[in-house]
C-alpha positions, 0 to 999 in steps of 0.5 A: 829237709833241703838241698844244699851245694858245697863248693868250699874245698874244706866242707867237701873234703868234711862231707867226703871224710864222713864216710870211708865206705864214700872216700874209698869208692870215690879214690879207688874205684872211681880214681877221683881226688878231692882236687877233682871234686868241684862241688858235692850236692846233698838232696834231703828231700830225695836222699841223695848225694851227688858228687860233681867234677868239671866233667862228670857227676856221680850219684849216690841214691839209697834205696832201703837199707842195703842197695845203692843206685850209683854209677858204674865206672866200667859202663858209666850208666847208673846201677843198683848196688848191694852196698849197705856200708854206703847205703847208711852212709849216705842216710847219714850224710844227708841227716847232717848235712841237709837238715 
């Protein structure tokens, strides 16, 4: 699988819209709009998705089928979080966009 980065607004929106769970987290947990996102990187070798803004990067990396390494919105540190819906969504995004 490949590592691909999307910077086109329509493609960013398409990737984000693939998962209602990811879209919810970006909007309500991290307070991001689609206009804040400058690129989405899908890493097929490491099964992760990076969402980049002008000043921040948000990484989502599944660990098995129930947990995801993601940024804690309060501390800003990466942590292992129980979120089966997001884990499956990241696998689906990688399968669809990195192959």
